[in-house]
C-alpha positions as CSV (number, residue, x, y, z in Angstrom):
1,M,81.3,50.0,126.3
2,R,81.9,49.5,130.0
3,E,78.9,51.7,130.8
4,C,76.7,49.6,128.5
5,K,77.8,46.4,130.3
6,Q,77.1,48.0,133.7
7,N,73.6,49.1,132.4
8,L,72.9,45.6,131.2
9,K,74.0,44.1,134.5
10,F,71.8,46.6,136.4
11,I,68.8,45.8,134.2
12,F,69.4,42.1,134.7
13,V,69.6,42.4,138.5
14,L,66.6,44.7,138.6
15,N,64.5,42.2,136.6
16,L,65.7,39.4,138.8
17,V,64.7,41.3,141.9
18,L,61.3,42.1,140.4
19,C,60.7,38.4,139.5
20,I,61.6,37.3,143.0
21,F,59.4,40.0,144.5
22,F,56.4,38.9,142.4
23,Y,57.0,35.3,143.1
24,F,56.7,35.8,146.8
25,L,53.8,38.3,146.7
26,K,51.6,36.7,144.2
27,T,48.2,35.4,145.3
28,P,46.9,32.0,144.1
29,V,44.2,32.3,141.5
30,F,42.7,29.0,142.5
31,S,43.7,26.0,144.6
32,Q,43.7,22.5,143.2
33,T,41.7,21.4,146.2
34,E,39.1,24.2,146.5
35,G,35.5,23.5,145.7
36,N,33.9,25.2,142.7
37,T,32.0,27.7,144.8
38,N,35.3,29.2,146.1
39,L,36.3,30.1,142.6
40,L,33.5,32.6,141.9
41,N,33.4,36.3,142.4
42,S,30.9,37.6,145.0
43,N,28.5,38.6,142.2
44,E,28.5,35.2,140.5
45,E,26.7,31.9,141.1
46,I,26.7,28.4,139.6
47,R,23.2,27.8,138.2
48,A,23.8,24.4,136.6
49,E,26.4,21.7,136.0
50,Y,26.7,19.8,132.7
51,G,29.3,17.1,133.2
52,N,32.6,19.1,133.6
53,W,30.9,22.3,132.5
54,L,29.6,24.9,135.0
55,Q,26.9,27.5,134.0
56,V,28.1,30.6,135.9
57,C,25.8,33.5,136.0
58,Q,25.8,37.0,137.4
59,K,23.5,37.2,140.4
60,G,20.3,39.0,139.7
61,N,20.3,38.5,135.9
62,N,20.5,35.9,133.2
63,Q,24.0,36.8,131.9
64,C,25.7,33.4,131.9
65,V,28.9,31.8,130.6
66,G,30.2,28.3,130.4
67,V,33.3,27.5,132.5
68,Q,35.5,24.4,132.6
69,F,38.8,24.0,134.3
70,A,41.4,22.4,132.0
71,L,43.3,19.6,133.5
72,N,47.0,18.8,133.1
73,V,48.3,15.2,132.7
74,D,48.3,14.7,136.5
75,G,44.6,15.6,136.6
76,N,45.1,18.9,138.3
77,R,43.4,22.2,137.3
78,A,45.8,24.1,135.2
79,A,43.8,26.7,133.2
80,R,40.3,28.2,133.1
81,F,38.3,28.0,129.9
82,I,35.3,30.3,129.5
83,I,32.8,30.5,126.6
84,E,30.4,33.4,126.3
85,R,27.8,33.6,123.5
86,L,27.6,36.8,121.6
87,K,24.4,38.5,120.3
88,E,23.4,37.5,116.9
89,D,24.4,40.4,114.7
90,T,25.0,40.7,111.0
91,N,28.1,42.8,111.7
92,N,29.5,40.2,114.1
93,L,31.5,37.4,112.5
94,A,32.1,35.6,115.8
95,D,29.4,33.5,117.4
96,S,31.1,33.2,120.8
97,L,33.9,34.7,122.8
98,I,36.5,32.3,124.3
99,T,38.7,33.4,127.3
100,I,41.5,31.1,128.5
101,F,43.4,32.0,131.6
102,V,46.5,30.1,132.6
103,P,47.6,31.0,136.2
104,F,51.3,31.0,137.1
105,E,50.4,28.4,139.8
106,S,49.9,25.9,137.0
107,I,53.8,25.8,136.7
108,V,53.8,27.5,133.3
109,P,55.1,31.0,134.1
110,I,56.6,32.1,130.7
111,L,54.4,31.6,127.7
112,P,55.4,34.0,125.0
113,N,54.3,31.9,122.0
114,G,50.7,31.9,122.9
115,I,48.5,28.8,122.9
116,Q,47.8,26.1,120.3
117,L,44.4,24.4,120.3
118,V,43.4,21.1,118.8
119,V,40.0,19.5,118.7
120,D,40.5,15.7,118.6
121,N,42.9,15.1,115.7
122,K,41.8,18.0,113.6
123,D,44.1,20.7,112.3
124,P,45.4,22.9,115.1
125,F,44.9,26.6,115.4
126,S,46.9,29.1,117.4
127,E,46.0,32.2,119.5
128,Q,48.2,34.7,121.2
129,F,47.9,35.8,124.8
130,L,46.1,39.1,125.1
131,F,48.2,39.9,128.2
132,C,50.3,38.4,131.0
133,D,50.7,39.8,134.5
134,Q,51.9,38.6,137.8
135,L,48.8,36.3,138.1
136,G,49.1,34.5,134.8
137,C,48.4,34.8,131.1
138,T,45.0,35.5,129.4
139,S,44.0,34.7,125.8
140,Q,40.7,35.9,124.4
141,F,39.4,35.4,120.9
142,G,36.2,35.0,118.9
143,L,34.9,31.6,117.7
144,T,32.8,31.5,114.5
145,K,29.8,29.2,113.9
146,Q,32.2,26.9,112.1
147,G,34.5,26.7,115.2
148,I,31.4,26.0,117.4
149,G,30.5,23.2,115.0
150,L,34.0,21.8,115.5
151,F,33.6,21.9,119.3
152,L,30.1,20.3,119.1
153,A,31.4,17.4,117.0
154,G,34.5,16.9,119.1
155,A,35.2,14.9,122.2
156,N,38.3,16.7,123.5
157,L,40.0,20.0,123.2
158,S,43.8,19.9,123.9
159,M,45.7,23.1,124.5
160,F,49.5,23.2,124.0
161,M,51.8,25.8,125.4
162,I,55.5,26.1,125.5
163,D,57.5,27.6,128.4
164,I,60.5,29.4,127.0
165,R,62.7,28.0,129.8
166,D,62.2,24.5,128.3
167,P,61.3,24.9,124.6
168,N,61.6,21.2,123.9
169,N,58.6,20.3,126.1
170,K,55.0,21.2,125.5
171,F,52.7,21.8,128.5
172,I,49.4,20.2,127.6
173,V,46.0,20.6,129.2
174,D,42.6,19.2,128.2
175,I,39.0,20.3,128.0
176,D,36.3,17.7,127.9
177,L,33.8,18.5,125.1
178,E,31.3,15.7,126.0
179,D,28.6,18.1,127.3
180,F,29.6,21.1,125.3
181,E,26.3,21.1,123.4
182,K,24.4,21.3,126.7
183,I,26.4,24.2,128.1
184,Y,26.4,26.0,124.7
185,N,22.6,25.8,124.5
186,N,22.2,27.0,128.1
187,I,24.4,30.1,128.2
188,I,22.2,33.1,127.6
189,T,23.2,36.0,125.4
190,K,22.2,39.5,126.2
């Protein structure tokens, strides 16, 4: 029994040291004050802006995605929302691929319950995070034509997350769907 308690203490201390280590060594994913061009990889470029949406494409080809930075209640960037259209295929049930990245800099470091999404006042749907690492948590899922229709008809997409350290409070970020149709029609599938 004593050995078991010592092992648990050792594991706790080791985890604490690792958490502190990652806290001090992590690199910011994006700054709240940086311009949009500083947020791209070297092989990406912004080809167009549609309201709050950016058409981000790989340099040298027409492979493009739609990107918007979700804002928290203070108006600061708190997550990155990416939509990529998929090839039309009879075997493919999804129309588009959605990727949501929540960096730890957004003050939500522990998100085990995934993310809940709500378009306007419609029924919510939930998605789990694909993985979390020292930079943040990433969720990726397919969206059907019915889901795209919901986004096209909506005005706002709210994303709710719960940090396990404070389970009574929801962390909420918003995506403006006002120009969603423009970005959706201008992201090119390959």
